[in-house]
N, C-alpha and C positions, 0 to 999 in steps of 0.2 A: 448886564451882559446882553449884547445884541446878537441874537442867533438868526442866521439866515436859513429859512426852510426851503426845501425844494418841493416840487410837485410830487415827489416820490416818498416824502416823509409820511409815516403812518403814526399819527399822534391822536390824542383824544379829540381835538378840534380840527376837523379836516379843513384843508385849504380850499376855499371855493374859487374855482377858475371858470372863466367864461371864454368860450372860443373867440379868437380874434377874427372879425369878419374879413373876408378877402378884400384887398385893395381894389380900386377901380381897374387898375392895370391888370391885376390877376384875373378879374372877372372878364375883361376883354380878351385876354390871352386864352381863357378857358373856351370862349366861343370860337376863337381862331383855331385852337387845337382840335376842337370837335370837327370843324370844317376840314381840317387836314386829315381826318380819318377817311374822308372820301377822296380827297385830292392832296396826297402827301407832299407834292412838290409846289403846291400853291402857298403863297404868303411865306416864303422861306425866311425872311428877316422882318418879323412884325415890328412896325414902328408907329409911335403915336402921331407921326406926320402923314401916315398913309391915309388914303380915302376910306378904305374899309375900316380902319381903326376908328376914324372919326364918325363913320356911319354907325358902327356898333355902339360907340359912346353916346351918340344922339338917341338911339333906341333905348338904351338903358336910362337916359335922362327922361325919356317919355314914360317910363314906368315898366317897360318890358323887363322880364327877368332873364338871367342867363339861360335858364331852362327853356324859356319861350323862344329865345333866339336860336338855341340848339334845335328845338322842335321845328322851327321854320327851315333851318338848313336841311333837316331830315326830309321835310315835305318836298322841298325843291329837288333834292338829289334822288328821291325815290319816284318822282313823277316821270312817266315815260315820255311825255311831250318835251319836257325840259331836258331830259337825257338826250333825246334824239336831236334837238336843236342846239345842244351844248349851251343852254342858258342856265348856267349854274355857278356863275361867278359870285363870290361872296358879296361884293358891292351890290350886285343885282338883287340878292336875297334880302339884304338889310338896308336898302337905299331909302325906304320910307316906311311908315307904320302900316300902310295898306299892303305893301309887299309882305311884311312880316305876318300880318293877319292872314293873308291869302295862303301863304305856305304853311302856317300852323294848321289851317283847316285841311290842307292836303295831307299833312302828316296824320291827321285823324281819319283820313279816308273820306272826307267831305269835300264837295266842290264849292269853291267860292261863289259861283253863280247862284247856287241854291240859297245862299244867305243874303243875297241882295233883297229878295222878297221879304225876308225876316227883319229887314231894317238894320242889320248889323253895321252896314257901312253908310247909313244915312246920317246926315248932319243936321 
């Protein structure tokens, strides 16, 4: 007899489940949704063909996490100069790894210029 168990069955031997990791699209949409908390009308119909989608995908390929991308968004959107100059487009924030690093530092309250001497951006 073949019995199908659900995750809710309570038997002697528990069913071990592992969470399914989010798909790449879900991770990109999570970054876009976070950006939309600041600018709700931006990116109304996210598409894999859009420049910002491809830029986020490239940053994830480089090893940035979703949380780091979200931190970069926070850093840019909270910075007074960027607010004043209206330099807070999503593509501007994630266009390359240096931008993401810069805005992550801003989110931490650090200035990127102070880190040039520390060699953070040296190659």
